[in-house]
C-alpha positions as CSV (number, residue, x, y, z in Angstrom):
1,M,-171.8,-148.7,-23.7
2,A,-169.7,-145.8,-23.6
3,G,-167.5,-145.5,-26.4
4,A,-163.5,-145.6,-25.9
5,S,-161.9,-142.3,-24.9
6,K,-158.4,-140.6,-24.7
7,T,-156.7,-138.1,-22.7
8,F,-154.2,-135.5,-23.9
9,E,-151.7,-133.4,-21.7
10,L,-152.1,-129.9,-23.2
11,A,-151.5,-126.4,-21.6
12,G,-150.5,-127.9,-18.3
13,R,-153.9,-130.0,-18.1
14,E,-155.7,-132.9,-19.2
15,V,-158.4,-132.8,-21.9
16,K,-160.3,-135.8,-22.3
17,I,-161.7,-137.0,-25.7
18,S,-164.8,-139.2,-25.4
19,S,-166.4,-141.7,-28.2
20,I,-163.1,-141.4,-30.0
21,D,-164.4,-143.8,-32.8
22,K,-167.1,-141.6,-33.6
23,I,-167.8,-141.6,-37.4
24,M,-167.6,-138.0,-38.4
25,F,-167.3,-138.3,-42.0
26,P,-169.7,-141.3,-42.9
27,E,-168.5,-141.6,-46.5
28,Q,-164.9,-141.7,-45.8
29,G,-164.9,-143.4,-42.5
30,W,-163.1,-140.5,-40.5
31,T,-163.5,-140.4,-36.9
32,K,-163.5,-138.1,-33.9
33,L,-159.9,-139.2,-33.3
34,D,-158.8,-138.4,-36.7
35,V,-160.0,-134.8,-36.3
36,V,-158.2,-134.3,-32.9
37,E,-155.0,-135.7,-34.5
38,H,-155.4,-133.3,-37.2
39,F,-155.8,-130.3,-34.6
40,L,-153.0,-131.6,-32.7
41,M,-150.7,-131.7,-35.8
42,C,-151.4,-128.1,-36.4
43,I,-152.2,-126.6,-33.2
44,D,-150.0,-123.6,-33.1
45,G,-151.6,-122.3,-36.3
46,A,-155.2,-123.5,-35.5
47,L,-154.7,-121.5,-31.9
48,R,-153.3,-118.5,-33.7
49,G,-156.7,-118.2,-35.7
50,V,-158.9,-118.3,-32.7
51,N,-156.9,-117.2,-30.0
52,N,-158.9,-115.0,-27.5
53,R,-161.6,-114.6,-29.8
54,P,-165.6,-115.2,-29.2
55,C,-166.1,-118.7,-31.1
56,L,-169.6,-119.9,-32.5
57,L,-169.4,-123.7,-31.8
58,K,-170.6,-125.4,-34.8
59,R,-171.0,-129.1,-33.4
60,W,-171.4,-131.9,-35.8
61,N,-172.7,-134.4,-33.2
62,A,-173.8,-136.7,-35.6
63,G,-171.3,-136.3,-38.0
64,V,-171.5,-134.2,-41.3
65,G,-174.3,-136.5,-42.7
66,Q,-176.9,-134.6,-40.3
67,R,-177.3,-130.9,-39.4
68,A,-174.9,-129.2,-37.3
69,L,-176.0,-127.5,-33.8
70,F,-175.0,-124.2,-33.5
71,V,-174.0,-123.0,-30.1
72,K,-173.5,-119.5,-28.8
73,R,-173.8,-119.8,-25.2
74,P,-171.8,-122.9,-24.3
75,K,-172.6,-124.7,-21.1
76,G,-169.4,-126.0,-19.1
77,A,-166.8,-124.1,-21.1
78,R,-164.2,-121.9,-19.6
79,N,-162.9,-118.7,-20.8
80,L,-166.3,-117.3,-21.1
81,V,-166.7,-113.6,-22.3
82,D,-169.6,-111.2,-22.3
83,V,-171.1,-110.4,-25.8
84,T,-174.2,-108.6,-27.0
85,F,-175.5,-110.0,-29.9
86,P,-177.2,-108.0,-33.0
87,S,-180.6,-108.5,-31.3
88,A,-179.0,-106.3,-28.5
89,R,-179.3,-109.5,-26.3
90,P,-176.5,-110.3,-23.9
91,G,-174.7,-113.7,-23.8
92,Q,-171.7,-115.2,-23.4
93,M,-169.3,-116.9,-25.8
94,F,-166.3,-119.1,-25.6
95,A,-162.9,-117.5,-26.1
96,P,-160.2,-120.0,-26.6
97,I,-156.8,-119.1,-25.1
98,D,-154.4,-122.1,-25.4
99,E,-154.0,-125.7,-27.2
100,G,-156.4,-127.4,-24.9
101,D,-159.0,-125.1,-25.8
102,V,-158.5,-126.1,-29.5
103,I,-159.0,-129.7,-28.4
104,W,-161.6,-129.0,-26.3
105,M,-163.5,-127.6,-29.2
106,A,-162.9,-130.8,-31.2
107,Q,-164.1,-132.8,-28.2
108,Q,-167.4,-131.0,-28.4
109,N,-167.6,-132.3,-32.2
110,C,-166.5,-128.7,-33.8
111,L,-165.0,-129.5,-37.1
112,D,-164.6,-125.9,-38.5
113,L,-163.6,-123.4,-36.1
114,N,-165.5,-120.0,-36.1
115,P,-164.1,-117.1,-34.6
116,W,-165.2,-113.2,-34.3
117,N,-162.7,-110.9,-36.1
118,A,-162.2,-108.9,-32.9
119,R,-160.3,-110.2,-29.6
120,A,-162.2,-110.9,-26.3
121,S,-159.8,-107.9,-24.8
122,D,-161.2,-105.4,-27.1
123,L,-164.6,-106.5,-28.7
124,E,-165.4,-102.9,-30.1
125,H,-162.5,-103.0,-32.6
126,P,-161.7,-105.8,-35.0
127,D,-158.2,-106.5,-35.7
128,E,-158.9,-108.5,-38.9
129,L,-160.4,-107.6,-42.1
130,R,-162.0,-110.6,-43.9
131,L,-162.4,-110.8,-47.5
132,D,-164.8,-113.9,-48.2
133,L,-164.6,-114.8,-52.0
134,D,-167.6,-116.8,-52.7
135,P,-168.3,-118.3,-56.3
136,T,-171.9,-118.2,-57.4
137,E,-173.6,-121.2,-58.6
138,N,-172.8,-120.9,-62.2
139,H,-169.0,-120.4,-61.1
140,D,-166.2,-122.4,-59.3
141,F,-162.7,-122.1,-57.3
142,E,-161.1,-121.1,-60.8
143,A,-163.3,-117.9,-60.7
144,A,-162.4,-117.2,-57.0
145,R,-158.7,-117.8,-57.7
146,D,-159.0,-115.0,-60.8
147,V,-160.6,-112.6,-58.3
148,A,-158.1,-113.2,-55.8
149,A,-155.3,-112.1,-57.7
150,A,-157.1,-108.6,-58.4
151,V,-157.5,-108.5,-54.5
152,K,-153.7,-108.8,-54.1
153,E,-152.7,-106.1,-56.5
154,L,-155.1,-104.0,-54.8
155,L,-153.7,-104.7,-51.3
156,D,-150.5,-104.3,-52.4
157,E,-151.4,-100.6,-53.6
158,L,-153.2,-100.1,-50.3
159,G,-150.0,-101.0,-48.4
160,L,-152.2,-104.0,-46.7
161,V,-150.9,-107.6,-46.1
162,G,-153.4,-110.2,-47.3
163,W,-153.1,-113.9,-45.9
164,P,-154.8,-116.1,-48.2
165,K,-156.3,-119.6,-47.6
166,T,-158.9,-122.0,-49.4
167,S,-162.3,-121.8,-47.8
168,G,-162.6,-125.4,-47.7
169,N,-165.3,-125.4,-49.8
170,R,-165.4,-123.6,-53.3
171,G,-164.1,-120.2,-52.4
172,I,-161.0,-118.4,-51.0
173,H,-160.7,-116.3,-47.8
174,I,-158.3,-113.5,-47.4
175,Y,-157.6,-111.9,-44.3
176,V,-155.8,-108.6,-43.6
177,R,-154.8,-108.0,-39.8
178,L,-155.4,-104.5,-38.7
179,L,-154.4,-102.3,-35.7
180,P,-157.5,-102.4,-33.5
181,E,-158.6,-98.6,-34.1
182,W,-161.7,-98.8,-35.9
183,D,-165.1,-99.9,-35.0
184,Y,-167.2,-102.7,-36.6
185,Y,-169.0,-100.1,-38.6
186,E,-165.8,-98.8,-40.0
187,V,-164.1,-102.0,-40.7
188,R,-167.3,-103.4,-42.7
189,R,-167.7,-100.1,-44.8
190,A,-163.9,-100.3,-45.4
191,G,-164.4,-103.9,-46.5
192,L,-167.3,-102.7,-48.6
193,A,-165.4,-100.1,-50.5
194,L,-162.5,-102.6,-51.0
195,A,-165.0,-105.0,-52.8
196,R,-166.6,-102.1,-54.7
197,E,-163.3,-101.3,-56.0
198,L,-162.5,-104.8,-57.0
199,E,-166.2,-104.9,-58.6
200,R,-164.8,-102.1,-61.0
201,R,-161.5,-103.7,-61.9
202,H,-163.0,-107.4,-62.4
203,P,-165.8,-108.5,-64.5
204,L,-166.2,-111.6,-62.1
205,A,-166.2,-109.7,-58.8
206,T,-169.7,-108.5,-57.5
207,T,-170.9,-106.9,-54.2
208,A,-174.9,-107.6,-55.1
209,W,-176.3,-108.8,-51.7
210,W,-179.4,-110.3,-53.4
211,K,-178.7,-114.1,-54.5
212,E,-181.0,-113.2,-57.8
213,E,-178.7,-110.5,-58.8
214,R,-175.1,-112.1,-58.3
215,D,-173.0,-113.8,-61.1
216,G,-169.6,-114.3,-60.5
217,V,-167.6,-114.3,-57.3
218,F,-169.3,-112.5,-54.5
219,I,-167.5,-110.5,-52.0
220,D,-169.2,-110.9,-48.9
221,Y,-168.7,-107.7,-47.1
222,N,-170.8,-108.4,-44.2
223,Q,-168.6,-111.0,-43.0
224,N,-167.2,-107.9,-41.4
225,A,-170.1,-107.1,-39.3
226,W,-170.3,-107.8,-35.6
227,D,-170.9,-111.0,-34.6
228,K,-170.2,-112.9,-38.0
229,T,-167.8,-115.7,-38.2
230,I,-165.9,-117.8,-40.7
231,A,-164.0,-121.0,-40.6
232,S,-160.6,-120.0,-39.6
233,A,-157.5,-121.5,-40.9
234,Y,-157.2,-125.4,-40.5
235,S,-160.8,-126.0,-39.8
236,I,-162.3,-129.0,-41.4
237,R,-165.2,-128.3,-43.3
238,H,-168.2,-130.6,-43.9
239,T,-167.0,-131.3,-47.3
240,G,-164.0,-133.2,-45.8
241,L,-161.6,-130.5,-47.1
242,V,-159.3,-128.4,-45.1
243,S,-159.3,-124.9,-44.9
244,A,-155.7,-124.5,-46.0
245,P,-153.6,-121.5,-46.0
246,F,-151.2,-120.9,-48.9
247,R,-148.6,-118.4,-50.5
248,W,-149.5,-116.1,-52.8
249,E,-147.1,-117.3,-55.4
250,E,-149.1,-120.3,-55.1
251,L,-152.4,-118.7,-56.3
252,A,-152.1,-120.0,-59.9
253,T,-151.4,-123.6,-58.9
254,I,-153.2,-124.3,-55.5
255,D,-155.3,-127.5,-55.7
256,H,-158.1,-127.0,-53.0
257,I,-159.6,-130.3,-53.6
258,A,-156.2,-132.3,-52.9
259,M,-156.2,-131.2,-49.3
260,D,-158.7,-133.2,-47.6
261,L,-158.3,-134.4,-43.8
262,M,-155.9,-137.3,-44.7
263,S,-154.0,-136.0,-47.6
264,F,-153.8,-132.6,-45.7
265,K,-150.9,-134.1,-43.5
266,D,-148.6,-134.1,-46.6
267,R,-149.2,-130.7,-47.4
268,W,-148.4,-129.9,-43.6
269,A,-145.2,-131.8,-43.9
270,D,-143.9,-129.8,-47.0
271,V,-144.8,-126.4,-45.7
272,G,-145.9,-126.1,-42.0
273,D,-147.9,-123.3,-40.7
274,L,-148.2,-120.7,-43.5
275,T,-150.0,-118.3,-40.6
276,T,-146.8,-117.4,-38.9
277,G,-146.3,-113.9,-39.0
278,I,-149.9,-112.8,-39.4
279,D,-150.1,-111.3,-36.0
280,E,-146.8,-109.0,-36.8
281,A,-148.4,-107.8,-39.9
282,P,-150.9,-105.1,-38.8
283,G,-152.3,-102.6,-41.3
284,R,-154.2,-99.4,-41.1
285,L,-157.4,-98.5,-42.8
286,E,-157.0,-94.7,-43.6
287,R,-156.9,-95.3,-47.4
288,L,-159.7,-97.7,-47.4
289,L,-161.7,-95.0,-45.2
290,E,-161.0,-92.4,-47.9
291,M,-162.2,-94.8,-50.7
292,V,-165.5,-95.0,-48.7
293,A,-165.7,-91.3,-48.8
294,G,-165.2,-91.5,-52.5
295,D,-168.0,-94.0,-52.9
296,E,-170.2,-91.5,-51.2
297,E,-169.4,-88.8,-53.5
298,L,-170.4,-91.0,-56.2
299,G,-173.8,-91.8,-54.4
300,L,-172.6,-95.2,-53.2
301,G,-173.5,-95.3,-49.7
302,E,-174.6,-98.2,-47.4
303,A,-175.4,-101.5,-48.6
304,P,-177.7,-104.2,-47.1
305,W,-177.0,-105.9,-43.9
306,P,-177.8,-109.3,-42.9
307,P,-181.6,-109.8,-42.1
308,H,-181.0,-110.3,-38.2
309,Y,-179.2,-106.9,-37.7
310,P,-181.2,-103.7,-36.7
311,K,-181.7,-101.2,-39.7
312,M,-178.8,-99.1,-40.2
313,P,-178.7,-95.6,-41.1
314,G,-178.7,-95.0,-44.8
315,E,-179.3,-98.7,-45.4
316,P,-181.4,-99.4,-48.7
317,P,-184.7,-101.2,-48.2
318,R,-184.2,-104.9,-47.4
319,V,-186.6,-106.1,-50.0
320,Q,-185.6,-108.7,-52.9
321,P,-185.4,-106.7,-56.2
322,S,-188.0,-109.3,-57.8
323,K,-190.6,-108.4,-54.9
324,K,-190.7,-104.7,-55.4
325,V,-193.9,-103.7,-56.5
326,E,-193.6,-100.1,-56.3
327,E,-190.9,-97.6,-57.4
328,N,-190.4,-95.9,-53.8
329,W,-190.1,-98.0,-50.9
330,D,-190.3,-96.3,-47.1
331,D,-186.8,-96.8,-45.6
């Protein structure tokens, strides 16, 4: 027998949510309707994070107790945009443009919303630099908090505005809006240069691509590569925690564990949408690109790309250090 459904009027049309009693979080008993009501509560901020961006649909069709299904070519979706994936294969991805589209993703059992850092209207030029502070196995959120303070100091020096949020897991995400004047390769290299400068400044910051070499807080510069996605603001993670924006003055005290799907309602009531204004604060990359040039003068060129990307000019060998058996590898 079909489960109960509910229809919402959004952006001038009806959006039907089926199986509203489906359990999405077995441990807590939270349902699909709970997820929908969360996104309805923070709909303006949730839309701001994905608006007109190709989105990877991460569908938790059986709830978080089972693996998610990753969908890049959704059937039956409106607002499809033509893209080219790193394999050079063409495809189409869903690009939300209104509140109804956000709730449609919830209907598709999406908990975390995963957009590109470029708009569908200009896919070649990202308008967002993303800093993903990911603590390694022996570290935790406190380490990410320490490194985030160094990020803020460096961004201030560069004249860039960072918008921090909890990742919804153990880390911190910091977004910097950009004028869309640089391509993916330039934006990624700028992110790498920023990460390397943080590595020089803070003992916990690391850009080591291979996990066996990482210790501290990995700054994942490859999150700025073509086709990469990060859970956007107000996403719900498999942990049950919300990826929650916060003010920089809250960095020392923010409690990421205190903001799960239900308790985040109190947070929202207290502070509202902390992403308001992000689109009005775009920055420029010239100073970071000067840092790229400075690194190259020091012999610090390309760094490894993810394995499913084509080999890039100047990229070092994609071989785990522990598996190197010869001094010289053929690039």
